[in-house]
C-alpha positions in Angstrom: 32.7 16.6 -44.1 29.2 16.1 -41.5 26.9 18.9 -42.1 28.1 20.3 -45.2 25.3 22.3 -46.9 24.9 25.4 -48.2 21.7 26.0 -48.5 19.0 28.4 -46.8 16.1 26.3 -47.8 13.3 27.9 -44.8 16.0 29.7 -43.1 16.2 33.2 -45.9 16.6 36.6 -44.5 16.9 40.0 -45.3 20.7 40.5 -44.4 21.3 45.0 -44.5 25.1 45.2 -44.4 26.3 49.2 -43.1 29.9 49.8 -45.3 29.4 47.6 -48.0 31.2 48.5 -50.2 34.4 47.3 -49.1 36.2 44.4 -50.2 35.8 42.2 -47.4 32.1 43.6 -46.5 31.7 42.9 -50.2 32.3 39.5 -49.7 30.3 38.8 -47.3 27.6 39.9 -49.2 28.6 37.9 -52.1 28.5 35.4 -49.8 25.0 36.5 -47.8 23.5 36.5 -51.7 25.0 32.7 -52.7 23.2 31.2 -49.7 19.7 32.4 -50.7 19.4 35.4 -48.5 17.9 39.4 -49.9 20.9 41.8 -49.0 20.2 45.5 -49.5 23.5 47.7 -48.1 24.6 51.2 -48.2 28.3 52.8 -47.8 29.2 56.1 -47.7 30.8 56.2 -51.1 29.3 53.7 -53.5 30.7 53.6 -56.6 32.0 50.8 -59.7 34.1 48.8 -59.1 32.4 47.2 -56.4 29.1 48.8 -56.9 28.7 47.3 -60.0 29.5 43.6 -58.7 27.2 44.6 -56.2 24.6 45.6 -58.4 24.8 42.6 -61.1 24.4 39.9 -57.8 20.5 42.0 -57.3 21.9 43.9 -54.8 19.7 47.0 -53.6 22.8 49.6 -52.8 21.9 53.2 -50.9 24.0 56.0 -50.5 24.7 57.5 -47.3 23.4 56.1 -44.0 20.1 57.8 -43.7 18.4 55.5 -41.4 15.2 55.3 -43.6 17.3 52.4 -45.1 16.3 50.3 -42.6 12.8 50.6 -43.0 11.4 48.0 -43.3 13.3 46.4 -40.7 15.9 43.4 -42.3 16.6 40.6 -40.3 19.6 41.5 -39.1 22.1 44.4 -39.7 25.5 43.8 -40.0 28.0 46.1 -39.1 31.1 47.1 -41.2 34.3 47.9 -38.7 34.3 51.4 -40.6 31.6 52.3 -38.7 31.6 54.0 -35.6 29.1 55.5 -32.7 27.6 58.9 -34.2 26.6 57.0 -37.1 23.1 57.9 -38.1 22.3 54.1 -39.0 24.1 52.6 -36.5 22.6 55.2 -33.9 19.3 54.2 -34.9 19.9 49.9 -34.9 20.5 50.7 -30.9 18.2 53.0 -30.2 15.2 50.5 -31.7 17.1 47.4 -30.6 17.6 46.4 -34.0 19.3 42.4 -34.0 23.4 43.5 -35.0 26.3 41.5 -35.5 29.9 41.9 -37.4 31.2 40.4 -40.6 33.3 38.1 -39.2 30.7 37.0 -36.3 28.2 36.5 -39.4 30.5 34.2 -41.5 31.9 32.0 -38.6 28.0 31.4 -37.7 26.7 31.6 -41.4 29.3 29.4 -43.5 32.8 28.6 -41.5 31.3 26.6 -39.1 30.5 23.5 -41.4 34.0 24.1 -43.2 38.1 23.1 -43.3 39.1 26.8 -43.0 42.5 27.4 -44.2 43.4 30.9 -43.2 46.5 33.4 -44.3 47.3 35.6 -41.9 50.5 38.0 -41.4 51.2 41.7 -41.7 52.2 41.7 -45.3 51.6 39.0 -48.7 48.1 37.5 -46.8 45.8 38.8 -50.6 49.0 37.1 -52.2 49.1 34.1 -50.9 45.0 33.7 -50.3 44.9 33.8 -54.1 47.7 31.8 -54.7 46.3 29.1 -52.4 42.7 29.6 -53.3 43.6 29.0 -57.4 46.1 25.5 -56.1 42.6 23.7 -54.7 40.6 24.7 -57.2 43.8 23.4 -60.3 43.1 20.0 -58.2 39.4 19.5 -58.3 38.4 21.2 -54.9 36.8 24.1 -55.8 36.9 25.8 -52.4 35.5 29.0 -51.2 37.5 31.7 -50.3 37.0 35.1 -49.5 40.4 37.4 -50.2 40.6 41.3 -49.9 41.4 42.0 -53.1 40.2 40.5 -56.7 41.7 36.9 -57.4 42.4 37.5 -61.0 42.3 33.8 -62.0 38.9 33.7 -60.6 37.9 37.6 -61.7 36.1 37.2 -58.2 37.3 38.2 -54.2 34.9 36.0 -52.7 32.4 32.7 -53.5 30.9 29.4 -51.1 32.5 27.2 -53.3 31.1 23.3 -53.6 33.2 21.8 -51.0 34.0 22.2 -47.3 37.3 23.9 -47.9 37.3 27.7 -47.5 40.3 30.1 -48.0 39.8 33.2 -46.3 42.5 36.3 -46.2 42.8 36.6 -41.8 43.4 40.3 -41.4 44.2 41.2 -37.5 42.5 44.6 -38.2 39.5 44.8 -35.4 36.3 43.3 -36.0 33.8 46.1 -35.5 33.5 49.1 -32.5 31.6 46.9 -30.8 34.4 43.8 -31.0 37.6 45.3 -30.8 39.4 41.8 -31.3 41.1 40.9 -34.5 38.3 39.7 -37.1 40.7 36.7 -37.7 39.6 34.4 -34.2 36.2 34.1 -35.4 37.0 32.1 -38.8 37.9 28.8 -36.9 40.9 28.1 -39.2 42.2 24.3 -39.0 45.3 25.3 -41.8 47.1 28.7 -40.6 49.4 30.4 -42.6 51.2 33.3 -40.7 53.7 34.8 -43.5 54.9 37.4 -40.6 54.4 40.3 -37.9 55.5 43.3 -38.1 54.0 46.1 -36.6 50.6 47.9 -38.2 47.7 49.8 -37.8 49.0 51.9 -35.2 45.4 53.6 -35.5 44.0 50.6 -33.4 47.3 49.3 -32.0 49.5 50.4 -29.2 53.2 48.4 -30.1 53.8 45.5 -31.9 53.6 43.1 -28.4 49.5 44.2 -28.7 49.5 42.9 -32.1 51.0 39.3 -30.7 48.7 39.1 -28.4 46.0 38.5 -30.8 48.0 36.0 -32.9 48.4 34.5 -29.9 44.4 34.6 -29.2 44.8 32.6 -33.0 47.1 30.1 -32.3 44.6 29.3 -29.1 41.8 28.7 -31.2 43.6 26.4 -33.6 42.6 22.8 -32.9 45.1 19.9 -32.3 44.7 18.3 -35.2 45.0 21.6 -37.1 48.6 22.9 -38.5 50.2 26.4 -38.6 52.7 27.0 -41.0 55.3 29.8 -40.0 59.0 31.3 -41.3 61.9 30.3 -39.0 63.8 33.7 -39.3 60.8 35.8 -38.3 61.3 36.5 -34.0 58.3 38.1 -34.0 56.5 35.3 -35.0 58.6 32.9 -32.6 57.5 34.8 -29.3 53.9 34.3 -30.4 54.5 30.6 -30.9 56.3 30.5 -27.7 53.3 31.6 -25.2 51.9 28.5 -27.1 51.4 26.0 -29.8 48.7 23.0 -29.5 49.3 21.7 -32.7 51.0 20.5 -35.8 53.9 23.0 -37.2 55.9 23.9 -40.1 58.3 26.0 -40.9 59.6 27.6 -43.8 63.4 27.9 -43.2 63.2 23.9 -41.4 60.7 21.7 -43.2 60.1 24.1 -46.6 63.3 25.8 -48.6 63.7 27.1 -51.7 66.6 27.9 -54.3 66.4 30.4 -56.9 67.3 30.0 -60.4 66.6 33.1 -61.1 67.1 36.1 -59.2 64.1 37.7 -59.4 62.0 34.8 -58.5 60.8 33.6 -61.8 62.2 29.8 -61.3 62.8 27.7 -57.8 63.2 24.9 -56.9 61.2 24.0 -54.1 62.6 21.7 -51.5 61.2 19.5 -48.9 63.3 18.2 -45.5 66.4 19.5 -47.9 65.0 17.3 -51.2 64.4 19.1 -53.9 60.8 18.2 -55.2 59.5 19.8 -58.4 60.2 23.6 -60.2 58.1 26.4 -60.1 58.2 28.5 -62.6 55.9 31.4 -63.2 54.8 35.0 -63.9 55.2 36.5 -60.2 58.7 38.0 -59.8 60.1 38.6 -56.1 61.8 36.6 -53.3 59.0 37.6 -50.8 56.4 36.1 -53.6 58.5 32.4 -53.7 58.1 32.6 -50.0 54.4 33.5 -50.6 54.0 30.5 -52.7 56.3 28.2 -50.2 54.0 28.8 -47.6 50.4 28.0 -50.2 52.2 24.7 -51.6 52.7 23.4 -48.0 49.1 24.4 -46.6 47.4 22.8 -49.8 49.3 19.6 -49.0 47.6 19.4 -45.7 44.4 19.5 -47.2 45.8 16.2 -49.4 47.0 18.5 -52.8 50.2 16.7 -54.0 53.3 19.1 -54.4 53.2 18.4 -58.1 50.0 19.3 -58.4 50.5 22.7 -56.5 53.4 23.6 -58.3 51.7 22.8 -61.9 48.9 25.6 -61.4 51.4 28.0 -59.5 53.0 28.2 -63.3 49.0 29.7 -64.2 48.7 31.9 -61.3 48.5 35.1 -62.0 48.4 37.7 -59.2 45.5 39.6 -57.5 44.7 43.0 -58.7 46.9 45.8 -57.5 49.8 43.4 -56.6 52.3 44.2 -59.2 49.5 44.6 -61.1 50.7 45.4 -65.2 48.3 48.4 -66.0 49.8 49.1 -69.4 53.1 48.8 -71.9 53.5 52.2 -73.1 56.6 52.2 -76.2 58.2 49.4 -73.8 57.4 51.4 -70.9 55.6 49.4 -67.9 53.5 50.9 -65.6 52.4 48.7 -62.2 49.9 49.1 -60.0 50.5 47.9 -56.3 49.2 48.1 -53.2 51.7 49.0 -51.1 50.8 50.1 -47.4 53.8 49.7 -45.1 58.1 50.0 -45.4 59.0 46.5 -45.6 55.9 45.7 -48.4 57.4 48.2 -50.4 61.2 47.2 -50.3 60.9 43.4 -51.1 58.1 44.7 -54.0 61.2 47.4 -55.1 63.7 44.5 -54.7 61.7 42.3 -57.1 61.2 44.5 -59.9 64.8 45.5 -59.6 66.0 41.6 -59.8 63.8 41.8 -62.8 65.7 44.5 -64.6 69.0 42.9 -63.6 67.8 39.5 -65.0 66.9 40.9 -68.2 69.9 42.9 -69.2 68.7 45.9 -70.5 71.4 48.4 -70.4 70.5 51.9 -68.9 66.8 50.8 -67.4 65.6 52.3 -65.1 63.1 52.0 -62.2 60.8 55.0 -61.2 58.9 54.9 -57.8 55.6 56.7 -56.9 53.9 56.8 -53.9 51.3 57.8 -51.8 51.5 57.6 -48.1 47.6 56.6 -47.7 47.7 54.1 -44.6 46.9 55.3 -41.8 49.9 54.3 -39.9 51.8 55.9 -42.7 49.9 59.6 -41.8 50.7 59.3 -38.2 54.4 58.9 -38.8 55.1 55.9 -37.5 57.3 54.9 -40.6 59.1 58.7 -41.5 62.1 57.1 -40.4 62.3 53.7 -42.7 60.2 54.7 -45.4 62.4 57.1 -47.2 64.5 54.2 -46.9 62.6 51.7 -48.1 62.5 53.1 -51.5 66.5 52.6 -51.8 66.2 50.0 -54.9 64.5 52.8 -57.0 66.3 54.6 -59.2 64.3 57.9 -59.1 61.7 58.6 -56.6 58.4 60.6 -57.0 56.5 61.0 -53.2 53.0 62.7 -53.1 52.6 64.4 -49.9 49.0 64.5 -49.0 47.2 67.3 -46.7 46.4 64.7 -43.5 49.5 63.8 -43.0 51.1 64.2 -39.5 54.6 64.6 -40.5 56.9 66.4 -43.3 57.2 64.1 -46.6 58.9 66.9 -47.8 61.9 67.1 -45.3 62.6 62.9 -45.4 62.6 63.8 -49.6 65.1 66.0 -49.1 67.6 63.4 -47.8 67.2 61.0 -50.7 67.0 63.5 -53.2 63.9 62.3 -53.6 60.8 64.5 -55.7 57.6 65.6 -53.4 55.2 67.5 -54.0 51.3 68.0 -53.1 50.5 67.6 -56.9 49.6 65.4 -58.2 49.8 67.4 -62.0 53.7 67.9 -60.6 54.6 64.4 -60.5 53.4 63.1 -63.5 55.2 66.3 -65.2 58.5 65.5 -63.5 57.7 61.3 -64.7 57.4 62.1 -67.9 60.5 64.2 -67.9 62.7 61.2 -66.6 60.9 58.5 -68.1 62.3 56.6 -71.1 62.0 53.3 -73.2 62.7 50.0 -71.4 61.7 51.7 -68.0 59.6 50.5 -66.0 56.9 52.6 -63.4 56.3 51.5 -60.4 52.6 53.6 -59.0 52.2 52.8 -55.2 49.3 53.2 -53.0 46.3 51.4 -51.1 43.7 53.9 -52.4 42.9 55.3 -55.7 45.9 57.8 -55.5 43.5 60.4 -57.6 43.4 58.3 -60.9 47.0 59.1 -60.6 47.4 55.4 -63.0 44.9 55.9 -66.0 45.8 59.5 -66.2 49.6 58.9 -66.5 49.1 55.8 -69.0 47.1 58.0 -71.6 50.2 60.9 -70.7 52.6 58.3 -71.9 50.1 57.4 -74.7 50.1 61.1 -75.7 53.7 61.5 -75.7 55.3 57.9 -77.4 52.4 56.7 -79.3 50.4 53.4 -78.7 53.0 51.3 -79.1 52.6 47.7 -76.8 49.4 48.8 -75.0 
């Protein structure tokens, strides 16, 4: 690809990143460092594992936002979208006239403009599908760069620049910065675009679904004519986006691509193209939602020349990213999973996948214990108040943590479904330990740290049952 050189000879800069410890901004930092720049940064909470990853790269970190960190003046300040007016460093940058930009804009001009970008968008499955796609390209020898909102376990990192023009990016619809309210993905210059699905989310910045669809329409507008959009036929919200304008090639799951489940939990399935079987995937992932993610990734990889056969072989060795149905421990045949749950649809499909695995195993009496912290801004605002409990219906036992900041009564909803609800992590752990038995599955769901309940519960299980199968 013309002009594809990832060096910064003669153009090295001092880049300071505000809000550096988020996964996206931490990835920007790693990429900037790889391009030869001096990188420093700060965050309100500087702690592992991101702080260790950044320090290992030689990136100096500052706790908090004292403007003294901007002396001597850096060549560019990259401002994360968690920063807002009133932040001491933001005010200093504006008052002193320091050059500044957003993470997505910086990435566009310093890397993506020279790349064949494969972008993965949608409400659910972005991290997992991006990880699949990056791994397929790697397996095929293309050595892609990537920036993904989670640790890709096949690589052990969330971002790198790669050695070819191919770059996989998780294309988030969240806003870019306090000074740029467009979605991040409008900066990404995609040539291959996956549109996984579309539902209302991010109620803190979007008024309704139509507002999100407008941003996705803007994304479609920048996809070149020789680019390709890949999307599912049965998603009405996406169909409405496409109907507003599509100037590129398209492929559709449910029309061009399809699948046959060979096992109900999705661990084995046939891949079909134009209604013809083109291969079989047998892998570690579970859930029909991940089967759909895999088909999308196979289709996107095929757009850049990777054969379906290579893609299928790669998926056999794919490891789900951290915090996406990640197996944390097995104690006395009790499995403990961690999942980055943030929306009722994602919760429902994740539990359905685990339920299918339980049924496939045919072990009598096996139960699923679902523990949920409704932590996302949208959940806290009560947007999903009427659908959240129902999304947990496939679990045998449900435990809900009610945070102080919740604007609605989770306990009231829990009573309708006979779920256990508490503002105490310890009370939830006690109830789980009373109920759980060997062969059961414990699924912990939160898009945050959940007050360390994961390791606390594993430690408690070891104490009760011993260290078998750990």
